C-alpha positions as CSV (number, residue, x, y, z in Angstrom):
1,M,8.0,0.9,-7.9
2,D,5.8,-2.1,-7.6
3,N,2.6,-2.1,-9.5
4,H,0.6,-2.8,-6.4
5,V,2.1,0.1,-4.6
6,A,1.4,2.4,-7.5
7,L,-2.2,1.3,-7.6
8,Y,-2.4,1.9,-3.8
9,R,-1.1,5.4,-4.3
10,R,-3.8,6.1,-6.9
11,M,-6.4,4.8,-4.6
12,L,-5.3,7.3,-1.9
13,L,-6.5,10.0,-4.2
14,I,-10.0,9.2,-2.8
15,Y,-8.9,10.7,0.5
16,P,-9.1,14.4,1.2
17,A,-5.9,16.3,0.2
18,R,-5.2,17.3,3.8
19,F,-5.3,13.7,4.9
20,R,-3.1,12.6,2.0
21,R,-0.5,15.3,2.9
22,A,-0.4,14.3,6.5
23,Y,-0.5,10.5,6.2
24,G,-0.1,9.5,2.5
25,E,3.6,8.6,2.6
26,A,3.3,6.7,5.9
27,M,0.3,4.8,4.6
28,T,2.1,3.9,1.3
29,Q,5.2,2.8,3.2
30,L,3.1,0.6,5.5
31,F,1.4,-1.0,2.5
32,A,4.7,-1.6,0.8
33,D,6.1,-3.2,4.0
34,L,3.0,-5.4,4.4
35,L,3.2,-6.4,0.8
36,A,6.8,-7.4,1.2
37,D,6.0,-9.5,4.3
38,Q,3.2,-11.3,2.4
39,R,5.5,-12.1,-0.5
40,Q,8.1,-13.5,1.9
41,S,5.6,-15.6,3.7
42,G,5.2,-17.9,0.7
43,Q,1.5,-17.5,0.6
44,P,0.7,-16.4,-3.0
45,L,-2.8,-15.3,-2.2
46,G,-1.9,-13.4,1.0
47,I,-1.9,-10.1,-0.9
48,F,-5.6,-10.2,-1.1
49,R,-5.8,-9.9,2.7
50,L,-4.2,-6.5,2.4
């Protein structure tokens, strides 16, 4: 697992447990997909927009 995605998962602990159970996996997958898109775009600082 990517370090950025692992950090994002830890940040989700701020959300209420009910919210994390309902949306946590989808939010993490979306973040990972957006991260991959930014890496493929060739803009090294694009990750900061996420």
